[in-house]
N, C-alpha and C positions, 0 to 999 in steps of 0.2 A: 241739516249740515252734513250728516253722514251720507245721505243720498247724493248730495251735491258732490262729495268727495269721490263716490263711486262713479258718477257720471264723468267727472274730470279724468279719472283713470281710463275710462272707455274712450273718451274723446282724444286722448293724447296720440294714439296711433293714427286716427283719422286726420288730425291737424297736421301731423308730421308728413302725411302723404299729400295733403292738399296745399301746403305752403311751400312754394319753391324758394327756399332760403338761399340756394346756391346762386340765384340770379338777383337776389334782393340787395339793394344798395342803401335805401333810406326809408324810414316809415314815419308818417305823420298820423297821430291818433287824436281825434277830437271826440270827447266823451261828455255825457251829461252826468251831473252829480247824482247822489243816491236819494232814497226816499227821505222826505222832509216834512216838517210841520208847515201849516199855512202861515203866511205873513199878513200884516195888517192891510196891505193893498188888496188882497184877495178876499178879505172878510168885510163885513159891514156892521155898524154899531148895534143893529137890532138882532144880530145873530146870537142865539143863546150860548154859543161857544166862542164868543169873540175874545173873552178875557184870556190873557196870556197864561194864567194859572192852569188852564186846561192842557197846556203843552209843556211837559216836564223840561224839555231841552230849550224851550223858548221859541218865539216867533221865527219861522223860516229856517230853523236849525235842522241839521241832520238827525234822524232817528237811529235807533239801533238797527232797524231793518235796512236803513240806508247805508249804515257802516258795513253791513254784511254784503250788500249789493256791490259796493265799490271794491271791497277786498276781493270778492270773487271775480270781478272784472279784471283786477290785476293778475289773478291766477290764470285766467283765460289768456291774457296777453302773454304771460310767461310761457304757457304751453305752445302758443302759436309761434312765438319768436325766440324760443329757448336757444336753439343752435345759432341763431343770428346774433343775439345779444351777448351770449356767454353767461355763465352762471354768477359771476361776481360783478358787483357794481363798480363803475368807474365814472368819475366826474365828466370825462370827455365824451362818453357814450350817449348820455341822455340829457335832454333839456326839458324841464317841466315848467309849465306856466298855468296859472289859475286866474280867474277873475278875482277882484277884491271883495269877495263875499264869503262869509264863514263856511257855508255848506260846500262850496267848490274847493276851498282851501283844505277842508277836512277830507273831501273826496280825493283830492290829489294825494294826500298822505296815505290814505287807505289803499288806493290803487298801487302806489309805490310799495306798500307793505306786502301786497300780494304778488307784485311783479319781481321784487328783489328781496326775498328773505335772505338773511345773511348766510353766506357759504364761504368755506375756506378761511382766508385771512380776515374776512368781513365779520366773523363771529367774535363779538366783543364781550359777551357774557353768556354763560350756559343757561341762564334763567329766563331769557326772553328771545323768542325767535323773530326779532325785529331789528332794524337798523335805521338811524336817521338819514334821510336823503333830502337835500335842499330843493326847493322850488321857488319860483319867482312870480311876481304879479305887479301890475301897474295900478296906480289909483284909478278908480272908476272913471274919473273925469278925463283921463289920458289914454284909456284903453280902447283904441280904435279897432283893433283886431277882434276882440271878443265882446266889447260892450258898445259898439258903434251906435246902437239905437238911442242911447242917451248922451252921446258925445258929439255927434256930428249935426251941426245946425242945418246943413243942406238936407239931411235925411228928414228932420222934423218939418222943414218947409215943404219937401216933396210929399210927405205923408199928409200934410195939411191941404196941399193942392188936390190930392186925390179925393178929398172930401167934397170937391166941387165938380167931379167928373161923373160920367155915366156909370162907372163902377160903383161909386158911392150911392147913387140913386138905386141901383140894382140891389145893393146890400141893404139899404134902408127899407126897401120894399120887401125883400126876402125875410128880414128879421124884425119887422116892425112890431109884431106881437111880442116877440122875445124882449125887445128893448123896452116896451111898455111895462111888461111884468117886472123886469129888473128895476126900472125906475120906481115903480109903485112900492116895491118891497125892500129895496136897498138904498134908494135915494140917489143912485148913480145915474148920470145922464146916459141915455140910450146911444151907444156907439159900439162898433165892432171891437174896438180896443178894450173897452170896459167889459164887454161880454167875455172876451178872451181872458182877462185878468180874473174875473169872478168865477169863471169855469174852474180854475185851479183851486179856489177856495172850497167849492163844492166837492171836487174830486178828492182833494186831500182829506177833508173831513170824513168823507165816506170811507176812504182807505184806512183811516185811523179808528173807524168804528163808531163815530158820532152820528146820531140820527139827524137826518136833514129835515128842515121845516116843511110843512105840508105844501106850501105854495110852490116849492121847488120841483114837485112832481110834474108840473106842467112844462118845465123847461129842461130838466136833467134826467137822463144824460143827453137827450135831444130836445130841442135843436141847439142848445148852447155848445155842445161838443162840435157840431158842424161849423158853428160860428168861429170857434177857436181855430179850427183847421183853415177856414177861409181867410183868417187873419194872416196866416203864413203866406198864402198865395197873394194877398194884397201887398204884403211887405216885399215881395219879389216880383211885382207886377210888370216892371220895365227894367231896362238895362241900368239906368241910374240907381234905382232902388237896390238892384242886385249888387252893384258895385259898393253901395253903402252898407248893406246888411251883411254880406258875406265876402265882398271883394277885398277888404283889407286883409282878412285872414288868408284867403286864397292867394293873394299877391305874395304874402310872406311864405306860404308853402311853395309856390312856384319859384320864388327867388332863392329860397334855401335849397330847393332841388337843383336849380340851375347852377348854384355854387358847388353843390356836390358833384355835378357832372363835369364842370370845368376845373375842379380841383382847388377852388378858392374858399370852400366852406371851412370855417374855423370854430372849433378844432376839426381837423380833417378826419378824425376817427368818429365823429358824430354819427350815430345810427338811428336815433329816434327823437322825435319831438312829441311831447304830450301836452294836450290842452284840456284843462278841466273847466267846463263851461256849463251851458244851460240848454234846455230843449230848443229854444228858438235858434241857437247857433247851429244845431244839428239840422233843423227843419229848413232854415234859409240857405244853408250850405248845399243841401241836396237839391232844393228847388232851383237855386241859382244855376246849378250845373245841368238842370233838367235830367237828372240821373235817377230820380225816384218819384213815383206818384204817391204823394203823402195822403194817407187816409186816416191817420191817427196821430196823436201827440207823441213824439219820441219819448219812450218810457225811461224811467230811472235806469242809469247804467247803459243806455244806448250809446252807440259809438260809430264813427266813420273812420275807416282806415284808408289812407292814401299811400300806396306802396310804389316806390321808384325801383324799377327792375332794369337790368342790363342783360339782354339776350342777343347773343351773336354780335356783340359790339353795338347794338342799338338800344337806346334808352327809351323806356316807356312807363306809363302809369297804370296801375290797377287800383280800382276803387271798390270798397266793400262797405256794407252797412250791417251792423249788428244791433238788433233791438233788445238784446240781453235775454229776452224770454226764449229766443231760438238757440242761444248759446253759440252756434256757429254762424259767423257773419255771411251774408249772401253777396256774391259778386254783382256789381252794378255796371251798366253800360252807359257810356256817354252817347249822345245823339250821333248817329252815323258810324258807330263802332260796334263790333261783335265781341271784342275782348279788350285788350290793352290799347291805350292811347299813346302812340309813340310821339316823342318830342319833335320829330321831323314832319309830322302830318300837318296839313293846312288847317284842320279844325282846331288842333292844339294851338297852333300859332295865332289863330284869330282869337281864341279864348285867352291866351296869354296876353295878347295886345289889349284886349278889352279890359282885363283886370289889372294890368300893370300900368296902363296909361293914366 
């Protein structure tokens, strides 16, 4: 914790130099929740650590390490956007949304704690350097922007159709041995989706220090890690799937940005939208924009920054990806762009049309 505080101080000057807050108009932040326990979906009954009693906080819940991850993410966002946001919280400045999942709700609160420690008139007690800040969520069955995988019937049908294509045949051949091993030892039918889900059970158990069963050495970390990554690519394999997995959120981001540009955003002083979500939100968002070649699962605390800037009267977007482990997010390039994507460019207009329609 002390080392992190020192790093934070050293980064402050760098961030102030690299973030052009004078041109910044609006920021959208999509981030993954913090470190967690495994859930029942990613475990299997013969797993010696299947019982919930092994996980103090409960299945799928945020751990203390996860709390620290998200709090530090909030601190990093504070450093990056300090002059843009101002030091004191205001209800009109920030809109915060989470999925209807405990770990993302807690993560939203922790990021807010790091982003907005009470200052000035916000200090309500000398005994606690924290203030309550509201966030919102939709029931999972209604959350198209952040949980479209389980909401949209069209997506489920499209994913099913993929099972009858050459892609499915390629995946089945590539991972046939993996699928057989998983079925023999977990009872789960061999599929890319099941491999993706079970990968997290193995990963989280290892992160928590639980020994893995002997049979897992044949598949973990590879090839099951590669199968999990391939699942992201399958989820964004065509335009329709991209519209369904990331398109609803991207549409909201583009619409909110358009409202900011034309002066109809309400409230007009809104500066930031925060979205507390999951790794597949990060992965499908980046892949749908063809902005990043994904080689790993987005780690806890990873985040995408979509910044709307106004330079010499021209509006444009800058895109960044932070995997948390790097601390400083890296700038990303959309196809055919060297830097910012301006709202007047043909590529932006075609992207806008694809996701808005």
